[in-house]
Backbone bond lengths (Angstrom), bond angles and torsions (degrees), N, CA, C in turn:
res aa  C-N    CA-C-N  psi(-1)  N-CA   C-N-CA  omega(-1)  CA-C   N-CA-C  phi
1 X - - - 1.419 - - 1.595 111.63 -
2 X 1.226 117.54 106.93 1.435 122.33 -175.86 1.469 117.60 -94.34
3 X 1.307 115.78 -17.94 1.525 119.77 176.16 1.519 110.73 -120.16
4 X 1.277 111.28 133.02 1.421 125.38 178.16 1.483 111.64 -121.07
5 X 1.309 116.07 147.88 1.518 114.83 176.10 1.482 118.92 -101.21
6 X 1.391 113.23 -24.47 1.525 116.16 179.96 1.517 114.40 -124.98
7 X 1.329 120.08 10.10 1.463 124.14 165.93 1.625 107.60 -135.76
8 X 1.229 109.54 174.22 1.612 112.51 168.37 1.566 102.91 -132.53
9 X 1.339 111.00 155.50 1.410 120.03 -179.42 1.602 109.13 -138.88
10 X 1.312 111.61 120.56 1.486 115.53 178.01 1.430 110.74 -132.96
11 X 1.318 121.49 161.10 1.497 124.24 174.17 1.551 106.68 -137.31
12 X 1.434 110.72 129.39 1.442 115.82 176.30 1.643 102.31 -147.02
13 X 1.317 112.80 136.57 1.532 114.89 174.49 1.513 113.46 59.06
14 X 1.339 112.65 31.64 1.523 118.22 177.09 1.488 113.51 74.13
15 X 1.320 115.30 7.22 1.502 120.23 178.46 1.513 106.97 -112.13
16 X 1.395 117.81 122.91 1.403 124.59 174.96 1.666 107.65 -89.03
17 X 1.253 118.62 130.65 1.453 124.49 175.29 1.473 106.62 -109.01
18 X 1.284 115.56 122.26 1.500 129.39 -179.68 1.531 101.82 -111.41
19 X 1.310 117.78 116.46 1.481 119.18 178.77 1.514 114.02 -127.31
20 X 1.297 117.72 131.81 1.475 118.32 172.85 1.535 105.41 -67.07
21 X 1.327 113.87 141.19 1.516 115.81 -171.02 1.587 109.81 -133.04
22 X 1.257 114.47 55.53 1.501 117.52 169.40 1.541 109.19 -128.29
23 X 1.345 115.37 55.98 1.492 119.42 -175.04 1.385 114.54 -52.29
24 X 1.407 122.82 -34.19 1.474 124.43 -174.96 1.586 113.06 -68.66
25 X 1.332 110.19 -13.48 1.502 117.47 175.49 1.477 115.78 -113.96
26 X 1.376 114.81 17.51 1.452 123.45 -175.31 1.575 108.58 55.82
27 X 1.401 110.21 43.49 1.492 123.41 -173.53 1.431 116.26 40.28
28 X 1.460 113.08 50.90 1.397 116.60 173.49 1.476 113.40 -56.27
29 X 1.375 112.44 141.89 1.447 123.46 -167.94 1.595 107.90 -84.59
30 X 1.242 115.57 134.94 1.501 122.80 -179.49 1.642 110.69 -133.88
31 X 1.322 113.04 164.33 1.369 116.42 174.56 1.550 115.69 -58.92
32 X 1.402 115.78 -42.73 1.375 123.93 174.99 1.561 111.95 -57.09
33 X 1.330 115.27 -43.69 1.495 123.51 -175.94 1.657 102.04 -64.36
34 X 1.348 116.43 -49.00 1.425 115.42 178.20 1.475 119.25 -53.07
35 X 1.393 113.83 -44.56 1.434 118.42 -177.05 1.509 113.38 -69.38
36 X 1.443 112.16 -37.04 1.432 115.48 171.88 1.448 113.89 -62.46
37 X 1.274 122.62 -45.61 1.431 124.63 174.99 1.405 115.36 -52.49
38 X 1.419 118.26 -47.01 1.485 119.22 177.79 1.495 109.75 -59.60
39 X 1.290 120.74 -42.54 1.443 124.39 -175.75 1.548 111.24 -67.20
40 X 1.412 112.61 -39.62 1.553 116.21 175.70 1.423 113.63 -61.86
41 X 1.418 116.94 -41.96 1.461 117.10 -179.39 1.503 110.82 -68.95
42 X 1.414 119.37 -34.27 1.367 123.97 170.11 1.594 108.32 -48.72
43 X 1.319 112.82 -55.92 1.425 116.54 -170.38 1.540 111.59 -63.57
44 X 1.389 115.56 -40.40 1.431 115.52 174.85 1.509 115.84 -56.87
45 X 1.349 113.36 -39.65 1.536 124.50 -171.46 1.509 102.13 -71.08
46 X 1.257 117.53 -39.73 1.592 122.12 -177.49 1.564 113.63 -67.62
47 X 1.264 114.72 -23.61 1.503 120.44 -167.80 1.541 110.47 -98.38
48 X 1.321 114.29 110.42 1.526 121.64 178.54 1.497 114.78 -56.91
49 X 1.316 113.84 -29.67 1.465 125.92 -179.75 1.556 112.02 -66.86
50 X 1.372 114.53 -23.44 1.525 119.17 -179.75 1.459 105.99 -94.84
51 X 1.307 115.87 124.72 1.449 118.78 173.51 1.532 112.81 -107.31
52 X 1.284 123.01 -22.92 1.518 124.32 -175.55 1.525 102.02 -145.02
53 X 1.357 110.27 147.18 1.487 116.00 171.95 1.514 109.93 -117.34
54 X 1.337 116.35 133.76 1.509 122.55 172.68 1.436 105.75 -108.29
55 X 1.482 110.00 125.10 1.457 116.91 -169.53 1.571 103.05 -114.49
56 X 1.251 116.28 127.46 1.472 117.73 -172.02 1.564 110.97 -153.84
57 X 1.323 119.34 -174.86 1.476 120.19 175.73 1.512 110.35 -131.12
58 X 1.371 114.25 149.91 1.433 115.12 175.13 1.560 113.60 -76.75
59 X 1.322 114.04 147.99 1.463 120.40 179.64 1.583 115.44 82.66
60 X 1.255 117.34 -150.51 1.478 118.80 -172.09 1.441 113.45 -94.39
61 X 1.355 122.36 -1.64 1.477 122.83 176.51 1.514 109.98 -131.05
62 X 1.341 111.82 155.20 1.472 118.83 178.37 1.508 105.68 -81.12
63 X 1.280 121.81 -64.85 1.441 127.06 179.19 1.504 113.05 -164.55
64 X 1.398 120.24 122.55 1.349 123.59 -172.53 1.557 110.16 -91.18
65 X 1.344 118.43 14.89 1.457 123.09 179.03 1.557 112.89 93.58
66 X 1.260 110.76 -174.08 1.464 116.91 178.15 1.451 118.67 -46.41
67 X 1.287 121.03 127.83 1.398 123.64 -178.39 1.584 107.07 -79.68
68 X 1.394 110.74 101.43 1.514 114.90 -175.17 1.546 112.55 -79.52
69 X 1.363 115.53 -2.84 1.520 114.17 171.82 1.547 113.80 -78.47
70 X 1.282 117.88 -7.75 1.522 122.98 177.66 1.424 106.95 -101.04
71 X 1.316 114.51 124.02 1.478 127.54 -177.73 1.471 111.16 -84.31
72 X 1.372 116.51 -24.80 1.465 114.40 -179.55 1.416 115.30 -85.12
73 X 1.348 117.00 131.98 1.348 125.73 -173.64 1.533 112.76 -145.80
74 X 1.245 124.03 114.77 1.421 118.57 -173.35 1.597 109.15 -74.59
75 X 1.309 111.66 147.13 1.421 118.99 -173.66 1.529 105.80 -137.00
76 X 1.390 116.66 161.69 1.431 121.13 -178.91 1.462 114.30 -52.95
77 X 1.304 119.97 137.26 1.475 122.42 177.07 1.577 107.24 -61.10
78 X 1.304 121.49 134.75 1.415 125.18 176.02 1.541 112.20 49.23
79 X 1.301 110.97 33.71 1.471 117.16 173.59 1.457 119.48 64.66
80 X 1.383 114.70 15.24 1.433 124.23 -179.73 1.478 109.57 -99.76
81 X 1.383 113.41 112.24 1.606 116.98 -174.78 1.494 106.69 -93.44
82 X 1.369 123.03 8.86 1.385 118.72 -170.53 1.524 113.68 -63.86
83 X 1.373 119.07 -36.92 1.371 123.30 178.54 1.569 116.60 -106.80
84 X 1.288 112.18 6.22 1.441 122.78 -176.96 1.503 115.72 -87.82
85 X 1.364 120.01 132.42 1.415 115.75 -177.52 1.566 104.67 -116.36
86 X 1.381 116.73 126.18 1.414 123.82 178.51 1.550 107.64 -60.41
87 X 1.267 123.30 151.61 1.469 129.62 -172.17 1.523 116.01 -58.31
88 X 1.334 116.07 -39.48 1.460 115.19 -176.70 1.640 110.37 -71.46
89 X 1.292 110.79 -33.61 1.467 117.38 175.03 1.396 120.87 -68.50
90 X 1.389 117.44 -21.92 1.411 124.82 176.56 1.590 108.45 -65.14
91 X 1.214 114.83 -34.14 1.509 123.44 176.53 1.483 113.21 -83.44
92 X 1.368 119.51 -54.68 1.436 124.94 -174.58 1.498 110.09 -62.66
93 X 1.288 119.30 -42.73 1.450 118.46 -174.64 1.556 110.54 -78.92
94 X 1.294 117.66 -20.44 1.518 115.41 168.15 1.434 112.05 -76.85
95 X 1.303 121.77 -31.53 1.485 120.73 176.90 1.549 107.26 -69.46
96 X 1.294 118.40 -39.33 1.456 126.18 179.04 1.529 107.74 -50.69
97 X 1.343 114.46 -50.25 1.456 121.37 -176.18 1.525 116.28 -81.22
98 X 1.301 122.07 6.48 1.359 129.90 -178.11 1.531 110.99 -59.02
99 X 1.350 121.88 142.93 1.339 128.36 160.53 1.499 118.57 -89.36
100 X 1.249 111.78 -13.90 1.480 118.58 175.50 1.490 113.80 -109.16
101 X 1.313 117.38 146.19 1.509 118.65 -179.66 1.545 115.92 -69.43
102 X 1.206 119.20 142.50 1.546 123.77 -170.93 1.561 103.48 -121.39
103 X 1.344 111.57 125.68 1.540 119.57 177.82 1.548 103.88 -107.94
104 X 1.277 118.28 116.16 1.456 121.82 171.44 1.574 111.64 -84.12
105 X 1.229 121.33 128.81 1.462 125.24 177.89 1.533 105.52 -114.16
106 X 1.285 121.53 111.40 1.414 124.42 -168.74 1.604 115.10 -125.08
107 X 1.350 110.08 123.57 1.471 113.87 177.91 1.495 101.72 -132.99
108 X 1.408 111.44 159.55 1.497 121.92 172.53 1.605 107.75 70.04
109 X 1.303 115.34 -136.48 1.456 119.94 -174.39 1.486 106.38 -87.02
110 X 1.439 109.26 139.93 1.442 120.95 175.42 1.546 102.44 -138.54
111 X 1.351 119.06 79.73 1.416 119.39 -170.26 1.444 111.34 -122.93
112 X 1.360 119.04 153.12 1.479 119.72 178.27 1.559 114.77 57.80
113 X 1.271 113.58 -122.35 1.411 116.15 173.94 1.636 114.62 -58.77
114 X 1.381 113.26 -30.41 1.386 116.82 177.51 1.541 113.81 -67.55
115 X 1.284 115.06 -20.11 1.549 120.13 176.62 1.430 112.46 -87.96
116 X 1.375 114.78 -29.71 1.516 119.87 -174.47 1.523 112.13 -83.22
117 X 1.300 117.17 -40.68 1.523 117.46 -167.50 1.503 104.80 -74.49
118 X 1.338 129.65 -12.83 1.419 128.52 177.98 1.559 111.64 -86.47
119 X 1.275 119.77 -13.22 1.425 125.51 -174.08 1.586 113.82 -62.36
120 X 1.307 118.75 -34.94 1.437 118.11 -179.71 1.605 110.37 -85.94
121 X 1.239 116.15 -1.65 1.477 117.38 177.16 1.544 111.43 -61.43
122 X 1.419 114.05 151.47 1.457 111.67 178.19 1.546 111.81 -79.52
123 X 1.372 117.97 -26.16 1.445 119.60 -178.92 1.602 100.25 -137.85
124 X 1.359 113.42 139.49 1.391 120.94 170.28 1.529 110.05 -124.33
125 X 1.339 116.83 109.34 1.497 119.67 -178.61 1.569 102.34 -105.26
126 X 1.370 115.36 141.13 1.524 119.29 -173.84 1.528 102.76 -124.29
127 X 1.371 109.22 152.65 1.437 120.99 163.01 1.458 116.55 -78.78
128 X 1.287 121.75 157.30 1.413 121.66 179.42 1.608 109.26 -59.05
129 X 1.322 115.25 -31.93 1.466 123.87 -173.95 1.550 113.62 -82.90
130 X 1.424 114.21 -1.85 1.480 118.34 -177.52 1.622 111.43 -66.94
131 X 1.391 110.54 142.52 1.449 115.53 -179.07 1.627 103.77 -136.45
132 X 1.310 116.21 129.56 1.387 120.23 -175.16 1.525 110.99 -115.65
133 X 1.298 114.84 148.80 1.428 117.94 173.99 1.572 116.52 -160.12
134 X 1.285 116.05 127.64 1.463 121.73 175.87 1.513 106.70 -102.22
135 X 1.408 110.92 82.69 1.447 122.72 -159.08 1.543 111.63 -92.80
136 X 1.310 117.72 14.47 1.457 123.50 -168.70 1.566 109.90 -59.77
137 X 1.366 117.21 -47.08 1.476 120.15 179.51 1.541 114.28 -58.27
138 X 1.359 112.17 -23.65 1.529 113.12 -178.96 1.543 110.11 -91.01
139 X 1.177 115.38 -0.07 1.515 121.49 176.12 1.458 117.11 -109.78
140 X 1.400 111.99 -1.89 1.444 115.71 -172.32 1.485 119.30 71.31
141 X 1.366 117.48 19.00 1.358 122.00 -179.51 1.494 110.46 -118.85
142 X 1.442 122.70 -165.13 1.369 127.94 -171.30 1.511 106.71 -123.89
143 X 1.391 110.04 158.87 1.569 116.85 171.40 1.410 111.35 -57.88
144 X 1.369 117.14 142.62 1.451 126.07 -176.14 1.500 110.42 -129.23
145 X 1.400 110.15 176.23 1.478 117.41 175.94 1.492 112.82 62.78
146 X 1.376 120.41 24.53 1.472 124.34 -179.32 1.505 110.75 63.88
147 X 1.395 115.81 18.78 1.537 119.32 -176.11 1.494 114.55 -60.31
148 X 1.355 120.01 -27.59 1.457 126.85 175.15 1.509 111.75 -62.93
149 X 1.343 113.84 -23.97 1.498 122.16 176.31 1.388 113.34 -84.40
150 X 1.424 115.48 -53.42 1.424 121.02 -173.77 1.461 114.79 -77.40
151 X 1.314 125.43 -32.41 1.417 125.88 -169.28 1.512 110.95 -70.02
152 X 1.401 117.36 -47.44 1.517 113.80 -176.83 1.495 110.81 -67.94
153 X 1.313 122.27 -22.61 1.345 127.31 174.73 1.554 111.94 -64.38
154 X 1.298 115.41 -34.30 1.462 116.59 -175.33 1.530 112.70 -96.65
155 X 1.326 119.25 -21.33 1.495 121.17 -174.15 1.409 111.54 -129.04
156 X 1.317 121.65 -11.29 1.456 123.68 179.45 1.573 109.54 98.84
157 X 1.268 116.71 158.46 1.532 119.41 -170.93 1.553 108.05 -70.11
158 X 1.451 120.38 -40.40 1.346 119.99 -178.60 1.513 118.33 -54.46
159 X 1.441 108.89 -52.10 1.421 116.48 -179.12 1.489 109.30 -65.40
160 X 1.317 120.84 -44.32 1.449 122.35 175.81 1.585 114.17 -54.92
161 X 1.243 117.33 -40.98 1.472 123.74 174.16 1.454 109.84 -54.07
162 X 1.399 112.50 -58.88 1.424 116.42 -179.90 1.439 114.96 -52.57
163 X 1.248 122.96 -55.74 1.448 127.09 -173.41 1.534 108.38 -63.15
164 X 1.318 121.07 -40.42 1.449 119.09 -170.15 1.580 109.40 -88.35
165 X 1.333 116.94 -27.26 1.505 117.79 177.70 1.568 111.20 -74.27
166 X 1.318 109.63 -45.16 1.494 115.71 -177.01 1.511 112.38 -74.42
167 X 1.322 113.94 -32.44 1.472 120.02 -172.04 1.516 113.35 65.74
168 X 1.265 121.83 12.59 1.407 124.14 179.16 1.489 119.05 -72.10
169 X 1.311 115.84 140.94 1.485 119.20 172.83 1.552 115.66 -66.10
170 X 1.308 119.53 150.88 1.428 123.68 -177.93 1.521 107.54 -145.23
171 X 1.380 118.16 151.99 1.450 121.66 -177.00 1.479 116.24 -86.94
172 X 1.344 116.91 -179.06 1.413 122.13 173.25 1.498 117.29 -58.24
173 X 1.335 114.71 -39.99 1.495 121.63 -177.44 1.544 108.92 -60.19
174 X 1.415 114.99 -50.92 1.433 119.21 177.22 1.495 110.88 -55.77
175 X 1.270 116.93 -52.27 1.521 120.86 -179.70 1.515 112.55 -55.98
176 X 1.365 116.39 -36.52 1.451 115.98 177.63 1.611 112.76 -74.92
177 X 1.253 115.89 -34.14 1.457 122.15 174.64 1.562 109.62 -62.90
178 X 1.281 120.65 -36.31 1.499 126.31 -173.92 1.507 105.33 -81.63
179 X 1.269 123.21 -23.81 1.442 125.86 -171.61 1.567 111.94 91.12
180 X 1.305 117.90 15.81 1.449 118.59 174.19 1.504 110.34 -71.74
181 X 1.274 118.41 -38.07 1.456 119.35 175.84 1.534 111.73 -117.28
182 X 1.302 120.48 154.91 1.523 123.49 -176.88 1.465 112.38 -84.87
183 X 1.326 117.72 -31.43 1.450 121.37 -179.35 1.465 114.13 -162.99
184 X 1.358 120.80 158.39 1.441 122.09 -179.91 1.436 111.51 -122.85
185 X 1.305 121.63 146.04 1.430 129.34 -170.63 1.441 112.81 -141.81
186 X 1.354 116.31 150.92 1.499 116.51 169.33 1.470 112.33 -54.05
187 X 1.353 121.19 147.24 1.496 120.09 -179.28 1.472 116.55 -48.74
188 X 1.376 111.34 -46.24 1.526 113.73 -172.25 1.610 112.40 -74.81
189 X 1.309 115.30 -4.16 1.509 118.92 179.91 1.639 109.31 -109.04
190 X 1.271 119.16 -3.20 1.466 123.25 -168.77 1.488 107.87 -63.02
191 X 1.306 117.44 -53.72 1.504 117.62 -174.11 1.511 111.38 -70.54
192 X 1.259 118.56 -36.27 1.504 123.02 174.44 1.489 106.02 -53.57
193 X 1.268 123.04 -46.94 1.454 127.23 -173.31 1.418 108.11 -67.53
194 X 1.400 119.17 -43.36 1.500 122.80 -178.67 1.561 107.63 -62.66
195 X 1.335 118.61 -42.35 1.427 124.05 -177.33 1.545 108.95 -69.65
196 X 1.349 119.10 -38.39 1.427 122.02 175.20 1.527 112.54 -55.37
197 X 1.337 113.06 -43.76 1.443 120.08 -177.54 1.561 108.40 -73.69
198 X 1.302 119.12 -37.68 1.506 121.22 175.54 1.517 109.74 -62.62
199 X 1.261 118.19 -47.15 1.490 115.17 176.20 1.418 115.80 -61.95
200 X 1.262 121.78 -35.09 1.440 121.09 175.55 1.577 113.57 -64.11
201 X 1.294 114.55 -33.65 1.446 118.92 179.38 1.580 107.59 -67.60
202 X 1.453 111.29 -48.43 1.386 117.26 -179.56 1.594 114.61 -53.43
203 X 1.372 111.97 -43.49 1.437 118.66 -171.70 1.433 116.90 -79.17
204 X 1.420 118.58 -21.76 1.362 119.79 -172.24 1.581 119.87 -126.02
205 X 1.323 115.12 3.62 1.469 118.89 -176.10 1.574 111.11 -124.46
206 X 1.316 111.72 152.93 1.498 116.48 179.49 1.587 107.94 -89.32
207 X 1.327 119.32 130.94 1.465 117.87 -177.09 1.436 117.15 -60.07
208 X 1.374 115.59 -41.62 1.448 120.41 -178.63 1.481 107.62 -62.43
209 X 1.368 117.70 -46.13 1.481 124.83 -177.40 1.528 109.70 -56.81
210 X 1.299 116.22 -45.59 1.480 125.28 177.53 1.489 111.77 -60.63
211 X 1.191 114.92 -50.95 1.481 120.15 -179.41 1.505 110.15 -55.45
212 X 1.347 121.28 -52.40 1.357 126.73 -173.60 1.554 110.68 -68.82
213 X 1.356 114.31 -43.75 1.501 116.68 176.35 1.531 114.04 -62.44
214 X 1.298 116.84 -40.90 1.485 120.03 -177.09 1.507 106.41 -65.65
215 X 1.236 125.56 -37.52 1.467 126.88 179.28 1.573 112.72 -78.06
216 X 1.407 113.20 -34.76 1.534 113.82 169.40 1.474 113.52 -49.74
217 X 1.398 113.04 -55.84 1.438 120.27 -175.48 1.490 114.30 -53.68
218 X 1.450 114.94 -51.51 1.354 120.59 179.69 1.534 114.96 -66.51
219 X 1.380 116.87 -45.61 1.451 117.18 -172.93 1.476 117.16 -85.06
220 X 1.437 110.59 -21.21 1.565 110.94 -171.40 1.441 113.28 -111.75
221 X 1.398 119.74 -16.69 1.409 119.34 -177.71 1.450 117.38 -70.88
222 X 1.307 117.67 -18.74 1.572 118.77 174.68 1.510 113.56 -90.03
223 X 1.243 120.15 0.49 1.489 116.58 174.40 1.539 111.65 -66.41
224 X 1.356 115.90 159.37 1.472 119.21 -170.79 1.526 111.22 -90.06
225 X 1.362 111.62 1.81 1.611 114.66 179.72 1.533 104.35 -146.15
226 X 1.252 111.81 148.70 1.489 119.06 -178.64 1.700 108.50 -85.24
227 X 1.409 115.55 -12.96 1.460 117.26 -171.45 1.592 112.29 -64.88
228 X 1.392 118.08 -40.16 1.539 111.06 174.71 1.466 115.07 -62.82
229 X 1.371 115.04 -30.18 1.480 119.88 -174.56 1.513 106.69 -71.48
230 X 1.343 115.62 -43.10 1.474 118.83 -178.46 1.644 110.70 -63.82
231 X 1.362 111.66 -38.90 1.461 111.75 -177.14 1.562 106.44 -67.04
232 X 1.339 121.41 -35.18 1.467 118.43 177.43 1.496 109.97 -68.70
233 X 1.344 116.55 -39.63 1.419 124.40 -178.85 1.586 106.28 -55.37
234 X 1.328 116.25 -45.24 1.440 123.14 -174.30 1.588 108.38 -61.80
235 X 1.317 111.68 -45.99 1.484 118.25 -176.90 1.543 111.19 -63.99
236 X 1.391 116.92 -41.94 1.351 124.91 176.27 1.528 109.66 -61.24
237 X 1.307 116.96 -54.33 1.438 121.52 178.24 1.464 114.03 -52.69
238 X 1.321 117.51 -46.06 1.551 119.60 173.39 1.455 116.38 -57.17
239 X 1.259 116.05 -36.88 1.584 121.69 176.01 1.506 110.00 -74.17
240 X 1.270 120.61 -25.81 1.389 117.59 -171.52 1.503 115.39 -92.96
241 X 1.257 114.19 -11.73 1.549 123.59 -167.43 1.599 105.35 -57.23
242 X 1.353 118.06 -41.15 1.384 116.47 -177.34 1.558 110.70 -121.91
243 X 1.316 118.74 33.24 1.481 121.85 -172.27 1.579 106.18 -82.69
244 X 1.262 115.81 155.73 1.539 117.91 179.14 1.540 105.79 -63.64
245 X 1.306 126.32 -35.09 1.480 125.44 -174.09 1.612 104.03 -68.14
246 X 1.355 114.80 -41.90 1.475 114.22 -172.01 1.652 106.29 -69.36
247 X 1.385 114.11 -40.07 1.425 115.98 -178.67 1.530 110.58 -61.47
248 X 1.332 117.11 -40.20 1.448 120.91 -179.77 1.510 108.79 -67.39
249 X 1.414 117.62 -40.78 1.459 119.53 178.27 1.457 114.90 -56.50
250 X 1.356 115.48 -46.64 1.456 121.51 -179.01 1.555 111.98 -72.74
251 X 1.279 116.60 -36.41 1.471 123.66 -176.75 1.527 107.12 -71.77
252 X 1.278 118.00 -41.34 1.427 115.25 178.09 1.574 116.05 -72.06
253 X 1.326 110.21 -28.24 1.460 114.62 174.52 1.537 112.32 -66.78
254 X 1.343 114.60 -45.83 1.428 119.14 177.07 1.573 116.51 -62.30
255 X 1.364 112.98 -37.16 1.359 121.11 179.61 1.543 113.92 -88.32
256 X 1.276 116.42 0.05 1.478 117.10 172.29 1.556 113.06 59.53
257 X 1.297 110.72 50.80 1.513 121.91 -176.41 1.413 108.77 -134.75
258 X 1.325 118.78 165.75 1.466 125.79 174.14 1.615 104.58 -76.92
259 X 1.308 115.14 135.18 1.579 116.94 177.04 1.461 112.73 -70.45
260 X 1.280 117.05 156.12 1.500 125.53 166.17 1.454 105.92 -129.83
261 X 1.343 114.71 90.45 1.454 119.43 -177.64 1.506 110.80 -75.58
262 X 1.417 117.91 135.10 1.336 121.92 -178.41 1.593 115.80 -83.22
263 X 1.368 112.82 -23.50 1.486 112.97 -175.56 1.542 116.92 -62.33
264 X 1.268 110.64 152.31 1.515 116.28 -179.66 1.527 111.98 -131.51
265 X 1.356 114.42 131.41 1.403 119.78 178.99 1.438 116.86 -47.57
266 X 1.473 115.66 -44.45 1.385 120.06 -171.24 1.464 115.85 -63.30
267 X 1.455 116.49 -22.16 1.524 118.09 -176.79 1.407 113.54 -134.45
268 X 1.364 121.64 3.53 1.531 119.45 -170.52 1.543 111.05 -120.72
269 X 1.318 115.65 3.06 1.587 113.33 174.91 1.480 108.34 -73.59
270 X 1.252 119.38 139.61 1.475 125.20 -179.92 1.449 105.40 -60.51
271 X 1.376 115.36 143.79 1.495 120.73 176.85 1.536 112.59 -76.21
272 X 1.372 115.84 -16.62 1.463 112.13 179.69 1.466 119.17 -91.89
273 X 1.241 119.65 11.55 1.463 127.47 170.03 1.397 115.19 -50.24
274 X 1.444 125.15 115.36 1.447 123.60 -165.96 1.463 114.17 -68.45
275 X 1.407 119.86 -8.96 1.423 118.44 -178.92 1.467 112.87 -100.96
276 X 1.332 122.02 2.61 1.456 124.30 169.78 1.522 117.17 63.78
277 X 1.247 118.85 -149.94 1.561 122.76 179.28 1.488 110.27 -85.00
278 X 1.303 110.37 152.59 1.456 114.18 175.72 1.576 114.38 -72.33
279 X 1.229 119.93 149.04 1.521 119.78 -178.37 1.508 110.61 -68.70
280 X 1.242 121.46 142.74 1.514 124.25 179.09 1.446 109.49 -94.64
281 X 1.335 114.89 158.07 1.500 123.84 179.34 1.514 109.46 -64.09
282 X 1.239 119.68 156.74 1.549 123.15 170.13 1.538 114.04 -73.10
283 X 1.217 111.42 85.81 1.491 118.12 -172.90 1.648 107.84 -67.87
284 X 1.290 118.33 -17.26 1.421 114.03 179.06 1.464 109.16 -77.91
285 X 1.302 126.12 -4.21 1.393 124.88 -175.61 1.510 108.47 -84.58
286 X 1.383 116.57 -12.82 1.443 123.22 -172.40 1.499 115.08 -95.18
């Protein structure tokens, strides 16, 4: 899918940039945007030339939440929500399943869906003008995008309860103090800092290693025992002892040069990983 109506997708220097593109509405979130985002993250994950995704918004705001001016909202067929995915989750769960690291660059409003779809990103960089809000209780609705799972893991249960029950807005300084964002920058420097981080990941890390480590942390850290994790670690370690990536990693270290890892996510992930393949976007919605 090369043409999008509510987002943009570009690739340069092995970095995909996915940007919300409704700046006249402060990037108000829509069902169309949700489905385009899921497809764009599919596209980045499928492309071995893409190593990192920068996720941002056009204009002065990341996303001010659901666009309430739009009356059309898809709902479960026949009222059965069993197979239906709410729009914020279509994006957040696709990011969760990514094999590529995602860097969210956030300025201005990040409210409602705009505050939930960033939670599964590996890095969240904020501008000094960023304002966050989990405003669901103030709209008579419920937390979305699996944010009730992601947010306490990032900031602790106490802070998550405060933000979600009160629905109050908070600034970038509070977000940084709580651990919601990794760093805060002046608005005009934000994207430069995000791309600087992305370039460092491209230059120094192995794509297959990153893919596996990212999912190990998400999928295995919540288990109630370390034993299954260590068993998987052992199998992965045995496979990696003489792998081309490991040889390149050690050789480049000894030779004091940047590595050129040969492994490709599309073909070199072990088949025994317990989480299987990433879910794909709902292509029938396009």
